C-alpha positions in Angstrom: -0.1 -0.2 -0.1 1.4 3.6 -1.0 1.5 6.6 1.4 2.5 10.0 0.0 2.8 13.5 1.5 1.8 17.1 0.7 4.5 18.9 -0.9 3.1 22.2 -1.3 -0.3 24.2 -1.7 -1.6 26.9 -4.2 -4.4 29.0 -4.7 -5.0 32.0 -6.8 -7.7 34.7 -6.1 -8.9 34.9 -9.4 -8.6 33.5 -12.9 -4.9 33.9 -14.7 -3.7 35.2 -11.6 -0.3 34.0 -10.2 -1.0 30.9 -8.0 0.3 31.4 -4.6 2.2 29.2 -2.1 0.8 28.9 1.4 1.6 26.6 4.6 -2.6 25.3 5.2 -5.8 26.0 3.5 -9.5 25.0 4.6 -11.4 22.7 2.5 -15.1 22.8 2.3 -17.0 20.3 0.2 -19.2 21.6 -2.6 -17.0 24.9 -3.0 -12.9 23.9 -2.7 -10.0 25.7 -1.2 -10.6 28.8 0.5 -9.2 31.6 -0.8 -8.7 29.8 -4.8 -10.3 31.4 -7.6 -12.6 28.5 -7.6 -13.9 28.8 -4.4 -15.3 32.3 -5.1 -16.6 31.0 -8.9 -13.8 33.3 -10.1 -11.9 30.7 -11.8 -11.3 30.4 -15.7 -13.6 27.7 -16.1 -16.4 28.3 -13.4 -18.6 29.3 -15.8 -19.1 25.9 -17.2 -22.2 23.5 -15.4 -19.4 20.9 -14.6 -18.0 22.2 -11.9 -18.1 19.1 -10.2 -14.7 17.8 -9.7 -13.3 21.2 -9.5 -13.0 21.6 -5.8 -9.3 20.7 -5.9 -6.5 19.5 -8.5 -3.5 17.6 -7.3 -0.3 17.1 -9.5 2.5 14.8 -9.0 6.2 16.7 -8.0 7.4 13.3 -9.8 5.4 14.3 -13.0 6.9 17.9 -12.9 10.4 17.2 -12.5 10.2 14.8 -15.2 9.6 17.7 -17.4 12.9 19.1 -17.3 13.9 15.9 -18.0 13.4 16.4 -21.9 10.2 16.0 -23.7 10.0 15.1 -27.5 8.2 17.9 -29.5 5.7 17.3 -32.6 8.9 17.7 -34.2 10.9 14.6 -33.0 13.3 17.5 -31.3 14.1 16.8 -27.4 13.4 19.7 -25.3 13.1 20.9 -21.7 10.8 22.2 -19.7 11.2 24.3 -16.5 8.0 24.6 -14.1 7.3 25.2 -10.4 4.3 23.2 -9.2 2.8 26.3 -8.5 3.3 27.2 -12.3 1.3 24.4 -13.3 -2.0 25.6 -11.8 -3.1 22.7 -9.7 -3.8 23.1 -6.3 -1.8 20.4 -4.0 1.4 19.0 -5.0 2.2 15.7 -4.0 4.9 13.4 -3.7 4.1 9.4 -4.1 1.2 9.5 -4.5 -0.3 7.3 -7.2 -3.2 10.0 -8.9 -3.3 8.5 -11.8 -4.8 5.0 -10.3 -7.3 7.7 -8.1 -10.5 8.1 -10.6 -13.2 6.9 -8.8 -11.3 5.9 -5.0 -11.6 7.8 -1.7 -8.3 8.8 -0.3 -7.2 10.9 2.9 -5.2 14.1 2.2 -4.4 14.7 5.7 -7.9 14.9 7.8 -10.0 15.9 4.1 -11.3 12.8 2.6 -11.2 13.2 -1.4 -12.8 11.3 -4.1 -10.6 11.3 -7.5 -13.2 12.5 -10.0 -11.5 12.4 -13.5 -7.8 13.6 -14.9 -6.3 17.0 -15.0 -5.5 16.9 -18.1 -3.7 20.4 -19.4 -5.7 23.0 -21.3 -4.5 25.4 -24.0 -5.1 27.9 -21.2 -2.5 26.8 -19.3 0.4 26.7 -21.8 -0.4 30.5 -23.0 0.1 30.9 -19.0 3.3 29.4 -19.1 5.5 28.2 -22.0 5.0 26.3 -25.4 4.9 22.6 -25.3 3.4 22.1 -21.8 0.0 21.0 -22.9 1.9 17.7 -24.9 4.2 17.5 -22.1 1.6 17.3 -19.4 -0.9 14.5 -21.4 -1.8 11.9 -19.3 0.4 13.1 -16.5 -1.1 16.4 -15.6 -3.0 15.2 -12.2 -5.7 14.5 -10.6 -9.6 16.3 -10.0 -11.6 15.7 -6.7 -14.3 16.4 -4.8 -13.8 17.5 -1.3 -16.4 15.3 0.9 -15.7 16.5 4.6 -14.4 19.9 5.7 -10.8 20.3 7.3 -7.5 21.6 6.9 -4.9 20.4 4.6 -1.3 21.4 5.5 2.3 20.9 3.8 3.9 17.7 5.1 0.2 15.8 5.3 0.1 12.0 4.5 -2.1 11.0 1.9 -3.2 7.7 2.0 -6.1 5.7 0.2 -9.4 5.4 2.4 -8.8 2.9 5.3 -5.2 2.7 4.8 -2.6 3.2 7.6 -1.5 5.7 9.0 
């Protein structure tokens, strides 16, 4: 059984604003992370009817670090993309967590229970805010969208584990 941890937490007050790193954040079911653009319905995609699953997003730091290791572009040339976890525009950067396997699964982030709803594939908006190549580089490793199931505080360093897992 796996066990990971929260490496960093990021929120942005409104659409396209730079992400701010925080040491802790309150998670609220049906709303998201307090202080984040989707909590206040000011996110880039807030107007879409399918808000469910946009409460919180997670990304593996391992995927972010792999970007700099080299990405093959459409022309077959190897390039490097250097992004911080905050620049991926995901709320929670994790370490040691198999996020792609958590779709339709419940898991704990500290004291907060979440359910993975779907992969958080990169979009053109992300590439516009960062750099060319990010969209292709993060396909199928852009993170996880999740639903918050109970209110609580998430802190940097919190343990992430499957529901029912030891910890």
